DRENVORO-985797 format. One line per 5 residues: number of its first residue (from 1); their letters; for each residue x, y, z of N, C-alpha, C. Coordinates in nm, 4 decimals, always signed. Layout:
NUM) a) X/Y/Z/X/Y/Z/X/Y/Z; ...
//
This chain:
1) maiea) -3.7684/+16.2814/-5.4401/-3.7090/+16.3439/-5.2881/-3.6386/+16.2447/-5.2138; -3.5355/+16.3214/-5.1751/-3.3920/+16.2577/-5.0883/-3.4597/+16.2146/-4.9848; -3.4062/+16.0602/-4.9387/-3.4700/+16.0063/-4.8008/-3.3471/+16.0119/-4.6863; -3.2480/+16.0314/-4.7576/-3.1206/+16.0343/-4.6623/-3.0065/+16.1700/-4.7131; -2.9603/+16.2267/-4.6152/-2.8701/+16.3258/-4.6238/-2.7317/+16.2213/-4.6715
6) vpgta) -2.6376/+16.2583/-4.7746/-2.5520/+16.2033/-4.7920/-2.4176/+16.2355/-4.7352; -2.3664/+16.2063/-4.6560/-2.2283/+16.2192/-4.5438/-2.1070/+16.2710/-4.6543; -2.0333/+16.3531/-4.6253/-1.9085/+16.3562/-4.6570/-1.8205/+16.2688/-4.6646; -1.7343/+16.2242/-4.7766/-1.6428/+16.1357/-4.7471/-1.5477/+16.1065/-4.6341; -1.5180/+16.2534/-4.5565/-1.4484/+16.2555/-4.4574/-1.5020/+16.2744/-4.3200
11) dltha) -1.6312/+16.2417/-4.3101/-1.7242/+16.2621/-4.1946/-1.7598/+16.1237/-4.1568; -1.6978/+16.0946/-4.0275/-1.6995/+15.9623/-4.0035/-1.8406/+15.9796/-3.8578; -1.8869/+16.0861/-3.8604/-2.0223/+16.0892/-3.7879/-2.1275/+16.0178/-3.8282; -2.1415/+15.9865/-3.9719/-2.2508/+15.9160/-4.0169/-2.2616/+15.7767/-3.9412; -2.1442/+15.7108/-3.9160/-2.1556/+15.5919/-3.8446/-2.2084/+15.5836/-3.6937
16) ripdt) -2.2338/+15.7110/-3.6233/-2.2814/+15.7467/-3.4912/-2.4174/+15.7173/-3.4962; -2.4661/+15.6283/-3.4237/-2.6146/+15.6233/-3.3653/-2.6911/+15.7696/-3.3450; -2.8097/+15.8255/-3.4117/-2.8090/+15.9719/-3.3932/-2.8493/+15.9457/-3.2265; -2.8553/+16.0888/-3.1335/-2.9200/+16.0801/-2.9802/-3.0300/+16.1325/-3.0306; -3.1260/+16.0856/-2.9158/-3.2929/+16.1361/-2.9083/-3.2933/+16.2374/-2.7779
21) taagm) -3.3033/+16.3426/-2.8506/-3.3037/+16.4440/-2.6915/-3.4206/+16.4584/-2.6142; -3.5070/+16.4125/-2.7307/-3.6537/+16.4201/-2.6152/-3.7573/+16.2859/-2.7071; -3.8224/+16.2553/-2.6039/-3.9019/+16.1543/-2.7092/-4.0588/+16.2316/-2.7558; -4.1109/+16.1512/-2.8576/-4.2150/+16.2016/-2.9358/-4.3607/+16.2190/-2.8567; -4.4617/+16.3217/-2.9076/-4.5393/+16.3158/-2.8521/-4.6744/+16.2018/-2.9096
26) villn) -4.7326/+16.1685/-2.8638/-4.8363/+16.0591/-2.9247/-4.9844/+16.1042/-2.9088; -5.0481/+16.1245/-3.0167/-5.2145/+16.1748/-2.9974/-5.2646/+16.0420/-3.0548; -5.3537/+15.9631/-2.9498/-5.3970/+15.8579/-2.9946/-5.5662/+15.8778/-3.0076; -5.6496/+15.8693/-3.1041/-5.7327/+15.8999/-3.1491/-5.8127/+15.7639/-3.1403; -5.9311/+15.7182/-3.0456/-5.9795/+15.6248/-2.9814/-6.0881/+15.6353/-3.0333
31) gtsss) -6.1746/+15.5463/-3.1500/-6.2708/+15.5339/-3.1571/-6.3542/+15.4093/-3.2398; -6.4673/+15.4155/-3.2640/-6.4823/+15.2523/-3.3347/-6.4701/+15.2946/-3.4592; -6.4828/+15.1825/-3.5478/-6.4576/+15.1885/-3.6939/-6.5967/+15.2930/-3.7421; -6.5272/+15.3582/-3.8404/-6.5986/+15.4422/-3.8924/-6.6724/+15.5792/-3.8230; -6.5796/+15.6201/-3.7071/-6.6048/+15.7216/-3.6393/-6.5311/+15.8675/-3.7226
36) gktsm) -6.4671/+15.8429/-3.7745/-6.4173/+15.9858/-3.8376/-6.2495/+15.9738/-3.7497; -6.1746/+15.8889/-3.7464/-6.0652/+15.8747/-3.6861/-5.9549/+15.9102/-3.8177; -5.9690/+15.8537/-3.9234/-5.8695/+15.8699/-4.0214/-5.8718/+16.0005/-4.0781; -5.9994/+16.0727/-4.0924/-6.0251/+16.1736/-4.1562/-5.9549/+16.3265/-4.0614; -6.0012/+16.2710/-3.9312/-5.9388/+16.3486/-3.7961/-5.7782/+16.3367/-3.8179
41) arall) -5.7479/+16.2506/-3.8313/-5.5802/+16.2373/-3.8304/-5.5080/+16.3382/-3.9577; -5.5639/+16.2955/-4.0620/-5.5024/+16.3589/-4.1977/-5.5221/+16.5006/-4.1588; -5.6366/+16.5471/-4.1118/-5.6537/+16.7021/-4.0818/-5.5623/+16.7983/-3.9822; -5.5058/+16.6900/-3.8789/-5.4260/+16.7573/-3.7941/-5.3050/+16.7500/-3.8645; -5.2492/+16.6533/-3.9351/-5.0968/+16.6726/-3.9908/-5.1181/+16.7868/-4.0799
46) dildg) -5.1919/+16.8833/-4.0988/-5.2215/+16.9639/-4.2108/-5.1873/+17.0895/-4.1120; -5.2110/+17.1028/-3.9815/-5.2221/+17.2199/-3.8857/-5.1278/+17.2004/-3.7723; -5.0801/+17.0901/-3.7456/-5.0109/+17.1111/-3.6241/-4.8918/+17.1563/-3.6341; -4.8149/+17.2192/-3.5802/-4.6634/+17.2601/-3.5765/-4.6079/+17.1185/-3.5947; -4.4799/+17.1685/-3.6606/-4.3393/+17.0647/-3.6653/-4.3762/+16.9393/-3.7453
51) twfhm) -4.2976/+16.8536/-3.7169/-4.3196/+16.7450/-3.8079/-4.4222/+16.6246/-3.7178; -4.4652/+16.5488/-3.8196/-4.5890/+16.4745/-3.7356/-4.6039/+16.3251/-3.8482; -4.6116/+16.2101/-3.8095/-4.6659/+16.1110/-3.8644/-4.7894/+16.0429/-3.8454; -4.8858/+16.0244/-3.8952/-5.0069/+15.9500/-3.9242/-4.9941/+15.8144/-3.9111; -4.9998/+15.7322/-3.7908/-4.9989/+15.5656/-3.7910/-5.1389/+15.5164/-3.7701
56) pvdaf) -5.1851/+15.4987/-3.8594/-5.3143/+15.3893/-3.8545/-5.2998/+15.2357/-3.8604; -5.3697/+15.1981/-3.7522/-5.3533/+15.0295/-3.7373/-5.4013/+14.9552/-3.8726; -5.4789/+15.0098/-3.9364/-5.5268/+14.9404/-4.0736/-5.3762/+14.9356/-4.2005; -5.2911/+15.0059/-4.1751/-5.1781/+15.0419/-4.2654/-5.0717/+14.9224/-4.2397; -5.1213/+14.8550/-4.1015/-5.0309/+14.7361/-4.0723/-5.1158/+14.5890/-4.1153
61) hamrc) -5.2382/+14.6162/-4.0957/-5.3137/+14.5123/-4.1598/-5.3315/+14.4907/-4.3334; -5.2781/+14.6054/-4.3741/-5.2701/+14.6268/-4.5392/-5.1211/+14.5351/-4.5937; -5.0363/+14.5529/-4.4804/-4.9023/+14.5073/-4.4922/-4.9160/+14.3329/-4.5227; -5.0125/+14.2907/-4.4408/-5.0106/+14.1300/-4.4461/-5.0422/+14.0461/-4.5768; -4.9771/+13.9572/-4.6025/-5.0128/+13.8877/-4.7031/-5.1759/+13.8293/-4.7498
66) krdis) -5.2048/+13.8079/-4.8503/-5.3369/+13.8129/-4.9007/-5.3684/+13.6680/-4.8782; -5.3160/+13.5798/-4.8198/-5.3659/+13.4593/-4.7951/-5.4962/+13.4081/-4.7276; -5.5785/+13.3361/-4.7483/-5.6835/+13.3578/-4.6731/-5.6529/+13.2807/-4.5143; -5.7354/+13.3420/-4.4356/-5.7498/+13.3105/-4.2986/-5.8695/+13.2563/-4.2473; -5.8641/+13.1467/-4.1692/-5.9668/+13.0717/-4.1081/-6.0366/+13.1732/-3.9945
71) deelq) -6.1631/+13.1356/-3.9836/-6.2339/+13.2221/-3.8746/-6.1572/+13.1836/-3.7512; -6.1334/+13.0614/-3.7213/-6.0364/+13.0126/-3.6006/-5.9171/+13.0693/-3.5617; -5.8570/+13.1139/-3.6766/-5.7047/+13.1913/-3.7032/-5.7633/+13.3341/-3.6620; -5.8419/+13.4056/-3.7200/-5.8534/+13.5488/-3.7458/-5.8348/+13.6700/-3.6332; -5.9016/+13.6141/-3.4925/-5.8933/+13.6558/-3.4216/-5.6992/+13.6637/-3.3278
76) seidr) -5.6537/+13.5655/-3.3647/-5.5091/+13.5580/-3.3268/-5.4068/+13.6610/-3.4173; -5.4701/+13.6432/-3.5464/-5.3621/+13.7429/-3.6466/-5.3934/+13.8937/-3.6176; -5.5397/+13.8832/-3.5878/-5.5642/+14.0391/-3.5430/-5.4838/+14.0807/-3.4249; -5.4437/+14.0001/-3.3002/-5.3835/+14.0102/-3.1972/-5.2549/+14.0375/-3.1996; -5.1651/+13.9398/-3.3221/-5.0566/+13.9840/-3.3224/-5.0386/+14.0698/-3.3872
81) takgf) -5.0734/+14.1471/-3.4739/-5.0615/+14.2566/-3.5663/-5.0839/+14.3677/-3.4506; -5.1823/+14.3483/-3.3805/-5.1957/+14.4681/-3.2909/-5.1119/+14.4867/-3.1990; -5.0674/+14.3834/-3.1295/-4.9417/+14.3876/-3.0466/-4.8081/+14.4186/-3.1060; -4.7763/+14.3959/-3.2360/-4.6707/+14.4531/-3.2686/-4.6689/+14.5879/-3.3602; -4.8023/+14.6450/-3.3616/-4.8303/+14.7954/-3.3864/-4.8205/+14.8484/-3.2811
86) hrava) -4.8191/+14.8525/-3.1548/-4.8233/+14.8852/-3.0512/-4.6793/+14.9108/-3.0073; -4.5808/+14.8059/-3.0806/-4.4616/+14.8517/-3.0413/-4.3920/+14.9347/-3.1252; -4.4546/+14.9261/-3.2443/-4.4036/+15.0116/-3.3794/-4.4339/+15.1367/-3.3339; -4.5313/+15.1786/-3.2509/-4.5829/+15.3246/-3.2021/-4.4789/+15.3503/-3.1251; -4.4342/+15.2870/-2.9890/-4.3710/+15.3408/-2.9139/-4.2042/+15.3492/-2.9285
91) gmaag) -4.1815/+15.2706/-3.0700/-4.0537/+15.2783/-3.1050/-4.0278/+15.4174/-3.1606; -4.1730/+15.3949/-3.2261/-4.1136/+15.5837/-3.3186/-4.1477/+15.6900/-3.2152; -4.2268/+15.6749/-3.1192/-4.2205/+15.7763/-3.0349/-4.0709/+15.7800/-2.9270; -4.0337/+15.6901/-2.8907/-3.8771/+15.6705/-2.8329/-3.8025/+15.7210/-2.9364; -3.7988/+15.7332/-3.0497/-3.6803/+15.7999/-3.1284/-3.6938/+15.9216/-3.1791
96) gnnlv) -3.8535/+15.9983/-3.1057/-3.8112/+16.1328/-3.1068/-3.8864/+16.1784/-3.1981; -4.0189/+16.1080/-3.2546/-4.1032/+16.1327/-3.3691/-4.2663/+16.1555/-3.3043; -4.3007/+16.2772/-3.3417/-4.4626/+16.3126/-3.3198/-4.5290/+16.2158/-3.3981; -4.6511/+16.1683/-3.3200/-4.7499/+16.0722/-3.4090/-4.8806/+16.0979/-3.3696; -4.9626/+16.0870/-3.4621/-5.1020/+16.0961/-3.4426/-5.1337/+15.9371/-3.4768
101) vdypl) -5.1979/+15.8726/-3.4082/-5.2193/+15.6955/-3.3981/-5.3623/+15.7127/-3.3950; -5.4336/+15.6347/-3.5219/-5.5328/+15.6039/-3.5539/-5.5886/+15.4435/-3.5077; -5.6710/+15.4239/-3.4059/-5.6709/+15.2878/-3.3313/-5.7702/+15.2986/-3.2366; -5.8683/+15.1658/-3.2486/-5.9847/+15.1517/-3.1931/-5.9201/+15.0784/-3.0436; -5.9318/+15.1246/-2.9110/-5.9229/+15.0400/-2.8017/-6.0034/+14.9414/-2.7583
106) srrwr) -6.0588/+14.8519/-2.8661/-6.1526/+14.7666/-2.8683/-6.1635/+14.6269/-2.7742; -6.0518/+14.6224/-2.7257/-6.0440/+14.5079/-2.6416/-5.9140/+14.5707/-2.5256; -5.9858/+14.5425/-2.4124/-5.8916/+14.6151/-2.2856/-5.7691/+14.5850/-2.2826; -5.7035/+14.4611/-2.3399/-5.5759/+14.4442/-2.3463/-5.4959/+14.5322/-2.4215; -5.5730/+14.5749/-2.5222/-5.4670/+14.6915/-2.5938/-5.4564/+14.8168/-2.4967
111) lldll) -5.5442/+14.8744/-2.4522/-5.5150/+14.9901/-2.3696/-5.3905/+14.9339/-2.2626; -5.4065/+14.8209/-2.1644/-5.3244/+14.7786/-2.0832/-5.1736/+14.7993/-2.1362; -5.1768/+14.6948/-2.2650/-5.0481/+14.6780/-2.3049/-4.9701/+14.8149/-2.3389; -5.0645/+14.9157/-2.4272/-5.0039/+15.0769/-2.4702/-4.9812/+15.1430/-2.2955; -5.0714/+15.0756/-2.2230/-5.0264/+15.1929/-2.0723/-4.8531/+15.1644/-2.0252
116) dllvp) -4.7978/+15.0230/-2.0533/-4.7027/+14.9812/-2.0063/-4.5964/+15.0317/-2.1224; -4.6093/+15.0540/-2.2672/-4.5275/+15.1054/-2.3724/-4.5122/+15.2245/-2.3794; -4.6096/+15.3123/-2.3634/-4.6133/+15.4545/-2.4178/-4.5562/+15.5225/-2.2798; -4.5168/+15.6620/-2.3026/-4.4849/+15.7408/-2.1950/-4.6428/+15.8240/-2.1641; -4.6439/+15.8173/-2.0356/-4.7730/+15.8755/-2.0128/-4.8046/+16.0149/-2.0177
121) edtvl) -4.6844/+16.0861/-1.9821/-4.7192/+16.1872/-1.9894/-4.7062/+16.2952/-2.1061; -4.6455/+16.2119/-2.2168/-4.6432/+16.2327/-2.3823/-4.7446/+16.1738/-2.4413; -4.8422/+16.1236/-2.3783/-4.9534/+16.0788/-2.4758/-5.1123/+16.1316/-2.4409; -5.1660/+16.1755/-2.5430/-5.2976/+16.2795/-2.5088/-5.3660/+16.1701/-2.5907; -5.4812/+16.1233/-2.5169/-5.6051/+16.0379/-2.5442/-5.7257/+16.0988/-2.5840
126) vgvrc) -5.7643/+16.0714/-2.6898/-5.8915/+16.1525/-2.7347/-6.0030/+16.0647/-2.7530; -6.0943/+16.0877/-2.6998/-6.2148/+15.9579/-2.7363/-6.2885/+16.0539/-2.8779; -6.2821/+15.9585/-2.9693/-6.3647/+15.9917/-3.0785/-6.5205/+15.9239/-3.0888; -6.5921/+16.0412/-3.0223/-6.7509/+15.9717/-3.0089/-6.8187/+16.0028/-3.1477; -6.9537/+15.8849/-3.1620/-7.0422/+15.9067/-3.2309/-7.1622/+15.8322/-3.2258
131) plpel) -7.2763/+15.8698/-3.2328/-7.3836/+15.7943/-3.2044/-7.3792/+15.6961/-3.2956; -7.4458/+15.5654/-3.2280/-7.4221/+15.4196/-3.3022/-7.5391/+15.4369/-3.4405; -7.6425/+15.5073/-3.4369/-7.7071/+15.5264/-3.5918/-7.6456/+15.5907/-3.6688; -7.5482/+15.6733/-3.6469/-7.4594/+15.7506/-3.7340/-7.3620/+15.6441/-3.8074; -7.2926/+15.5826/-3.6981/-7.1706/+15.4931/-3.7340/-7.2516/+15.3747/-3.8634
136) erres) -7.3974/+15.3680/-3.8106/-7.4188/+15.2455/-3.8675/-7.4554/+15.3057/-4.0398; -7.4688/+15.4287/-4.0385/-7.4950/+15.4819/-4.1569/-7.3736/+15.4859/-4.2332; -7.2492/+15.5529/-4.1757/-7.1480/+15.5766/-4.2414/-7.0780/+15.4154/-4.2831; -7.1020/+15.3317/-4.2007/-7.0695/+15.1808/-4.2488/-7.1135/+15.1437/-4.3734; -7.2463/+15.1777/-4.3502/-7.3241/+15.1085/-4.4903/-7.2693/+15.2072/-4.5982
141) ergdr) -7.2711/+15.3423/-4.5742/-7.2395/+15.4001/-4.6810/-7.1132/+15.3852/-4.7935; -6.9904/+15.3286/-4.6473/-6.8457/+15.3418/-4.7184/-6.8465/+15.1903/-4.7681; -6.9154/+15.0802/-4.7519/-6.9045/+14.9542/-4.8030/-6.7777/+14.8945/-4.8112; -6.7127/+14.9284/-4.7289/-6.5720/+14.8625/-4.7175/-6.5304/+14.8214/-4.5882; -6.6118/+14.7837/-4.4924/-6.6367/+14.7712/-4.3538/-6.7032/+14.6356/-4.3287
146) qpgla) -6.7011/+14.5682/-4.2372/-6.7591/+14.4436/-4.2149/-6.8721/+14.5122/-4.1299; -6.9919/+14.4478/-4.1864/-7.1271/+14.4958/-4.1537/-7.1074/+14.4382/-3.9682; -7.1724/+14.5435/-3.9177/-7.1500/+14.5524/-3.7570/-7.0728/+14.5596/-3.6765; -6.9345/+14.5927/-3.7606/-6.8003/+14.6247/-3.6649/-6.8262/+14.7513/-3.5856; -6.8752/+14.8495/-3.6415/-6.8763/+14.9622/-3.5094/-6.9827/+14.9169/-3.4267
151) amqyg) -7.0791/+14.8537/-3.4316/-7.1881/+14.8154/-3.3162/-7.1145/+14.7267/-3.2340; -7.0047/+14.6466/-3.3018/-6.9261/+14.5422/-3.2269/-6.8454/+14.6124/-3.1193; -6.7884/+14.6982/-3.1770/-6.6732/+14.7589/-3.1059/-6.7759/+14.8990/-3.0117; -6.8431/+14.9288/-3.0320/-6.9193/+15.0509/-2.9476/-6.9015/+15.0574/-2.8026; -6.9403/+14.9116/-2.7485/-6.9353/+14.9054/-2.5913/-6.8349/+14.9132/-2.5231
156) avhsh) -6.7147/+14.8579/-2.6092/-6.5933/+14.8616/-2.5550/-6.4886/+14.9572/-2.5854; -6.4623/+15.0573/-2.6952/-6.4126/+15.1168/-2.7106/-6.3461/+15.2551/-2.5919; -6.4579/+15.2656/-2.5190/-6.4691/+15.3881/-2.4411/-6.5172/+15.3304/-2.3001; -6.5092/+15.2069/-2.2715/-6.5262/+15.1562/-2.1405/-6.4288/+15.1972/-2.0349; -6.3092/+15.2295/-2.0767/-6.2346/+15.2898/-1.9573/-6.2569/+15.4038/-1.8997
161) elhdl) -6.3674/+15.4676/-1.9623/-6.4394/+15.5867/-1.9485/-6.3237/+15.7096/-1.9448; -6.2322/+15.7229/-1.9092/-6.1389/+15.8395/-1.9123/-6.0477/+15.8732/-2.0435; -6.0639/+15.9865/-2.0983/-5.9851/+16.0321/-2.2094/-5.9334/+16.1812/-2.1731; -5.8270/+16.2411/-2.2231/-5.8214/+16.3838/-2.1894/-5.9130/+16.4759/-2.2775; -5.9492/+16.4274/-2.3860/-6.0469/+16.5340/-2.4378/-6.1320/+16.4115/-2.5431
166) didss) -6.2885/+16.4696/-2.5285/-6.3543/+16.4209/-2.5980/-6.4349/+16.4584/-2.7225; -6.4385/+16.3807/-2.8469/-6.5225/+16.4897/-2.9353/-6.6272/+16.4219/-3.0026; -6.7314/+16.4619/-3.0301/-6.8156/+16.4050/-3.1189/-6.8100/+16.4512/-3.2781; -6.7688/+16.3046/-3.3385/-6.7495/+16.3489/-3.4913/-6.9044/+16.3673/-3.5552; -7.0290/+16.3408/-3.5014/-7.1241/+16.3832/-3.5773/-7.1731/+16.5308/-3.5815
171) lhtpa) -7.0986/+16.6063/-3.4602/-7.1196/+16.7441/-3.4261/-7.0477/+16.8146/-3.5345; -6.9295/+16.7565/-3.5555/-6.7944/+16.8754/-3.6321/-6.7633/+16.8070/-3.7195; -6.7117/+16.8787/-3.8172/-6.6185/+16.7866/-3.9471/-6.5029/+16.7684/-3.8778; -6.4250/+16.6684/-3.9555/-6.3006/+16.6589/-3.9361/-6.2023/+16.7592/-3.8988; -6.2273/+16.8762/-4.0067/-6.1264/+16.9519/-3.9640/-6.1592/+17.0439/-3.8285
176) ecalr) -6.2644/+17.0994/-3.8374/-6.3369/+17.1193/-3.6798/-6.2573/+17.0560/-3.5822; -6.2840/+16.9197/-3.5780/-6.2174/+16.8239/-3.4473/-6.0997/+16.8581/-3.4374; -6.0024/+16.8618/-3.5698/-5.8768/+16.8759/-3.5560/-5.8197/+16.9795/-3.4996; -5.8783/+17.0826/-3.5081/-5.8425/+17.2375/-3.4485/-5.8845/+17.2405/-3.2989; -5.9892/+17.1904/-3.2857/-6.0309/+17.1585/-3.1257/-5.8980/+17.0597/-3.0403
181) irdfl) -5.8469/+16.9603/-3.1172/-5.7529/+16.9052/-3.0733/-5.6111/+16.9731/-3.0737; -5.5880/+17.0425/-3.1450/-5.4698/+17.1272/-3.1790/-5.4586/+17.2177/-3.0771; -5.5722/+17.2803/-3.0562/-5.6231/+17.4042/-2.9454/-5.6018/+17.3714/-2.8022; -5.6228/+17.2052/-2.7788/-5.6045/+17.1730/-2.6599/-5.4809/+17.1406/-2.6066; -5.3830/+17.1273/-2.6983/-5.2266/+17.0333/-2.6365/-5.1700/+17.1381/-2.5881
186) perpr) -5.1642/+17.2932/-2.5859/-5.0849/+17.3649/-2.4993/-5.1259/+17.3685/-2.3698; -5.2698/+17.3563/-2.3507/-5.3340/+17.3668/-2.2155/-5.3495/+17.2448/-2.1591; -5.3097/+17.1052/-2.2031/-5.3752/+16.9995/-2.1687/-5.3316/+16.9461/-2.0065; -5.4388/+16.9217/-1.9305/-5.4114/+16.9121/-1.7906/-5.3198/+16.7819/-1.7250; -5.2642/+16.8123/-1.6378/-5.1804/+16.7295/-1.5865/-5.2718/+16.6813/-1.4547
191) ptafe) -5.2681/+16.5407/-1.3974/-5.1822/+16.3887/-1.4733/-5.2960/+16.4013/-1.6083; -5.2064/+16.3393/-1.7083/-5.2829/+16.3171/-1.8297/-5.3603/+16.1875/-1.7980; -5.4473/+16.1475/-1.9021/-5.5462/+16.0344/-1.8638/-5.4631/+15.9243/-1.8627; -5.3350/+15.8808/-1.9663/-5.2518/+15.7671/-1.9462/-5.1866/+15.7438/-1.8045; -5.1885/+15.8855/-1.7346/-5.0997/+15.8819/-1.5997/-5.1902/+15.8200/-1.4941
196) tlrrt) -5.3088/+15.8633/-1.5025/-5.4249/+15.8329/-1.4383/-5.4448/+15.6658/-1.4403; -5.4823/+15.6451/-1.5912/-5.5115/+15.5044/-1.6085/-5.4070/+15.3979/-1.5521; -5.2740/+15.4536/-1.5807/-5.1555/+15.3401/-1.5360/-5.1817/+15.3309/-1.3816; -5.2136/+15.4204/-1.2945/-5.2009/+15.4303/-1.1620/-5.3267/+15.3552/-1.1139; -5.4585/+15.3774/-1.1923/-5.5652/+15.3004/-1.1379/-5.6091/+15.1604/-1.1652
201) lqrph) -5.5067/+15.1602/-1.2981/-5.5346/+15.0132/-1.3350/-5.4283/+14.9184/-1.2950; -5.3331/+15.0123/-1.1997/-5.2133/+14.9362/-1.1400/-5.1316/+14.8329/-1.2085; -5.1147/+14.8968/-1.3588/-5.0158/+14.7896/-1.4118/-4.8767/+14.8892/-1.4236; -4.7617/+14.8152/-1.4060/-4.6141/+14.8549/-1.3595/-4.5812/+14.8950/-1.4907; -4.5067/+14.9875/-1.4861/-4.4033/+15.0390/-1.6023/-4.2895/+14.9875/-1.6650
206) rptah) -4.2836/+14.9350/-1.7761/-4.1448/+14.8690/-1.8134/-4.0548/+14.9838/-1.9024; -3.9514/+14.9899/-1.8606/-3.8577/+15.1086/-1.9242/-3.8342/+15.1221/-2.0783; -3.8527/+15.0249/-2.1551/-3.8755/+15.0175/-2.3015/-3.9460/+14.9511/-2.3769; -3.9741/+14.9546/-2.4927/-4.0751/+14.8897/-2.5654/-4.0366/+14.7713/-2.6363; -3.8858/+14.7157/-2.5975/-3.8626/+14.6003/-2.6295/-3.8557/+14.4731/-2.5360
211) tpada) -3.9295/+14.5338/-2.4284/-3.9323/+14.4007/-2.3137/-4.0552/+14.3005/-2.3645; -4.0574/+14.1831/-2.3666/-4.1674/+14.1169/-2.4203/-4.2816/+14.1491/-2.3203; -4.4078/+14.1331/-2.3426/-4.5508/+14.1461/-2.2611/-4.6348/+14.0261/-2.2672; -4.6769/+14.0060/-2.1502/-4.7757/+13.8972/-2.1929/-4.9336/+13.9718/-2.2044; -4.9751/+13.9638/-2.3371/-5.0794/+14.0642/-2.3820/-5.1565/+13.9885/-2.4710
216) gpg) -5.2130/+13.8476/-2.4065/-5.2903/+13.7785/-2.4959/-5.4258/+13.8375/-2.5204; -5.4968/+13.7733/-2.6137/-5.6132/+13.8186/-2.6525/-5.7198/+13.8500/-2.5829; -5.7815/+13.9733/-2.5848/-5.8855/+13.9942/-2.4911/-6.0335/+13.9148/-2.5430
//
């Protein structure tokens, strides 16, 4: 499959950086590990109009080299990856790309940082809910997650309370959840959750995703 259009030999416009007519939309799926975010994101890509990208934070962790990380270093490694992930998401959206982002807001600084980086009017914050016993059952069944991770995140991911839409993944299949999200988009109310959270948490807006932020470990 071609990944780039080949310019004509006499066409000098291929040297010009393309304009971005509009920023992309970000659907941010916020839930604990094993809550069904990834399955929901994949289902969304099959039914949303236009071109969309699925950006899961797990894909960024998977890029890391395989060297052993000590317990003392682990949280710093995770935080640096998360901070870079935020800026990758913001950069893709600023380039005009529509994104489904699969990510737990399990530390308050993650939300505060994203409030600074993303365009709040173009961000749809979806709370992916699931009862803890069901999360623990899924976690055990999967076998590829740190035991107790869902319980560790459970009280934090939704602690800011406000979402544009909440969905219980224990009551609906990923396809049903995706349909609910798709059908919500044309009628989503204003202000968005990100607009309200930015105002109530009193975080100043920075104009670009390239400005450094002080977003230390939460």
